[in-house]
N, C-alpha and C positions, 0 to 999 in steps of 0.2 A: 504494500500500500504506500502510495506517495502523497504527501500533503505539501502543497505550496503555500508559503506565507508572503503576503503582499502588504508592505508597510507604507502607509501614505502620509506619515508625519514628516517633520523637518529634520529629524535625527539629532535634536539637541540633547545635551547630557542628562537633563533632569526630566525627560519625557517618561511618564509612568508606563506608557504603552510598551516601551522597549523592555522594561522589566517583565511585563506580562508575557511578551512574546518569547523571551529567553526561557521563562518557566514552562510555557506550553511546548516549546521545542524539546526541552529536556524530557517532559512526560511522553511526548510522541516517540522519542528515541527509545525510551524504556519499553514502549509498546511495539518495538521493532518496525516502526514506520520510517520511511525515507522522507526527509524534509529538505526543502529548498527555500531559501529566503530571498526576496527581491525588495530592496529598498528603492521605492519609486523615485525618490529625489536623486538617487545616484544614476537613474536611467531616464532622466527627464527629457533628454534629447532623442530618445528612441521609445517613448511610451507607446507609439502607434504599433510597435512590433511586439510589445510585451504579451498581448493575448496569445501569441504563438506558444508561450510557455505553459499555457493551460492544458495543452493537448495531451500531455503525459501524466496529468494529475488525477487522482481519485477524489480528492477533496482539497479545499483551499480555505485559508483564513484571510479575510480582509480586515486589516487593522489600521486605525487612525486615531488621532488625538484632536478633540475639539478644544481649540485654544481661545476662540472668541465667538465664532458663529459657523456652524456647519462642519462638514467632514473635510474641508480643505481642498485646494485646487489640484494637488497631485492625484488624490484618489478619484476625484471627479473626472480628470483627464483619462485615467486608466479605465474607468467604467465606460466613458464615451468610446474609447478605442475598442473595448470588448463589444460594444453595440455595432460599431462600424466594421471591424475587421475580425472579430472572434468567430470561431466555428460553433454555430448555434447547436448543431447536432451533438457536438462534444460537450458543450456547456450543459446540455439537458441532463447529463449524467454525473455532473460534478457538484458535490455538496459544498455549500459555503457556510462558514461560521463567522459572523461579524464580531469584531472586538473593538469597542470604542471607549476610551478613557477621556475624561474631561478634567481640565484644570480650572474651568469656570462654571459653565452650565450647558445643558443641551446634549448630554451623552445618550439619552433615550431616543431623542429625535434623530441623532446621528446614526444609531443602530437601526432605526426604522428606515432611514434613507437607504442604507446598504441592503437591507432585506428587500425593500421594494424594487431596488435596481436589479438585484440578482433574480428575483421572481419574474421581472419583466423580460430579462434575458432568457428566461425559461429554465433556470437551474433550481434544484431543490435546496432546502435550508436545513441547517442544524441549529440548535438552540444557541443564541448569542450570549455575549458577556459585555456588560457595560458598567461603569462606575465613575464616581467623582473622587479623584485622588489629588490633593494639593501638593503632595510630595511623595516620591518613590520610596522614601524611608519608611512610610507607613506600611508598605507591603512587607518589608523586612522585619518590622517590629511586631506585626500581627500574623500569627501562624494561621488563623482562621481564613484570612484572605488567600493564603497559599493553597489551602485545601479546596476553596471555591474554584480557583483557577484549575486545579488538577481535575476536579469533577467535571467542569465544563469541557476540558480537553478530552476526557474520557468519553463524554457525550458525543463529540465529533467523531471519535474513533468508532463508537457503536453505530452511529448513523451511517457512516460510510460502509462498514463491514456488513451491517444487516440490511442495508438499502431501505431504510425506513421511509415511509411515504405519508404525506398529509392530504387532507381534502383539497380539491382544486380551489384556486383563488381567482379573483377577477383580473389580477395582473397577468396571470398565465393566459386567460382568455383574450386579453388585449394583445398579448404577444403574438398569438396565432393569427390575429387579424391584421396587424400592422407590419410584421416583420418582412412580409413579401415585398412591400413597396419601399420600406425604409432601408433595405439592404443596399449598401453603397456599391455602385457599379463603377469599376475603374477601367480606364483604357489600358491596353498593353504597355504603353509608355509609362503611365502612372504606376502600374503594378510593378514594373521593373525598377522604377525609381524608389518605391517604397521598400521592396524586398532586398534590392541590391545595394542601394546607396544609403538609405536612412539607417538600415540595420547593420551595414558593414563598417565596423570600427576600423578595419585595416584600410579601407578606401579613404575614410576621413583622415586617418593618420598620415597616409601617403600624400594627400592633398596639402596638409600642413607642412610636411617635409619639403614638398616641391616649392611651396611659397618661401620657406626659409632659404632653400638653395638658390632660388631666383634673386631673392634680396641680397644674398651674399655675392652672387655673380655681378649684379649691377653695382654693388658697393665697390667691388674690386675694379670694375671698369672705370669708375669715377675716381679711383685712386685712394679709396678708403681702405681701412684695415678690416679684415673679417673678424667679427666678434660673435662668440656663442651667446645667444640671448640669455641662456641660463646662468652664465658666469656673472652677469650683471647683478643677479640676486645674491649669489654667494659673496661677491665683493661687498655688496651693501650690508649684509649681516656682519661680515668680518670687520667692516670699518666702524660700526657703531656699537659693537658688543661691549657691554658694561659688566665687568666681573662683580660677582656677589658671593658672599659666603653662603654655602648651602650644599646639599647633597647633589649627586649626579642626576641629571635629567635629560631625557631625549624626546625630541619633537619630530613628527613626520608631517610635512606640509605638502599635500597633494594639490598641484595646480591643475584644475580640471580641464581647462581648454588647452593646456600644453600636453596633458597626458603624462606628466613627469612628477616625481615626488622628491622634494628636498628634505634631507634629514639634518637636524640640528642637534649636536651633541655638546652638552655643557657639563663640566666637572669643576666646580669652584671657579677658579680664574682661568681655566683652560676651555677653549672653544674650538670646534671644528665643524665643518658642514660640507656636504657633498650630495650629488644626485644619486638616487638608488637605481639599481637595475630593475628590469620588469619583474623578475622573480622576487627580489627584495621588497619591492613596492607591494606585491601581492601578499606576501607574508606579513607586512606591516599592518594590513587591515584584518588579518586573521585573528582567531581566538588566542593564539600564543604570541601575540605581538610583543616585541621588546620595547616599544615606545610608550612613554607615559601619557602622551596626548597625540591623537591622530586628527589632523585638521584638513578640511577640504574647502577651497576657496578659488574663485576665478582669477585669472591673471590681472584683470582690471583692479580688483580689490587689493591684491598683493602689491601692485604698482602704487596705489594710493597709500598703502601702509609704509612702503619703503621710501616714499617721497614726502612723508610727514603729514599727509592730508587725512589720514585715518589711523586708528589704533586697532590692535587685535581684539581687545575687549569690546570696543564699540561695534566693530563689524560682527562679532558673535552675538551681541545683544540685539542688533537689527535684523539678524538672519542672513546677512550677506556671506557669512562664514559659518560652517557647521563643524562640530568637534565631538570626539569621543575620548573618554579617558578621565584623568584627574582634573576636575573642574577648576580648582584654585590655581593650577599651573598655567591656565590661559592668561590670568591677570599678570603673572610674573613674566610672561613673554614681553610685555610692554616695558618692564623694568630691566630685563636683560638687553633689550634692543630699543632704546629710546629714540626712534626715528623722528618723533615730533619734537 
């Protein structure tokens, strides 16, 4: 049995939904289920191809966090893509369990939105899980919460294994009526662009490499010196590093539009930085990561930070930068590297 988990939040450190998903994944593993997790914010440039990952799943978990109003844009885009590009015949046999945590209010409405959306797509439902959690620490301090999460996860497992069915709903009746006309018809050229170019990370990476190569060529023709764009960041961090007393700490900065990860190693007054290889970057985001904080940010935000127009903490607070790991160490980044 395979269960796919789709997380529609922003990936912030104190998101209670992340704790719930880790707990559910552990329970599913104990039940000998294969699990695959997709963080939609990490796949925001290829959301239209994510419905293809549904095809080999027996059940899925749609999880998101209500931060102020509704289920958020990432999850909405994913559900839109399922309606436009998903295999309805396959979806009809995939059980969905909604998981919605709220840090404000509206978790029940969010769960109902996910249930209505999946029923309209034609898929069956498993009993969902929702709750108001001001802080993830409450989960760790209250064992009863952990038992509730375990029971709900076991409910998904039973629903998938026993193929439980409910009475027909009006959403399913509407689906049968409208899905014939609403199915998106793509031209061969559009289908090729969607399947080959939008989903092909290798193609996108090759285009970026070609642009860099052309830029270097024209710079040389004009008599300029060829400079690796990445070296500008390493030099910037080395030039402003401010030594502080403290323990050794390691940061991994993934520049999303470059597809490269810059590692910062600090040990008291000693500092070094370098770009990671593809294999090292993959392990940095894994469960056995040796980095205290893993950060994802676009090149524009990193430019603003290194030029003193922005700080790491402010970019994290506004959502321009996401991070996982030891939260207090994000603040110390601005103390180690006072670009401003």
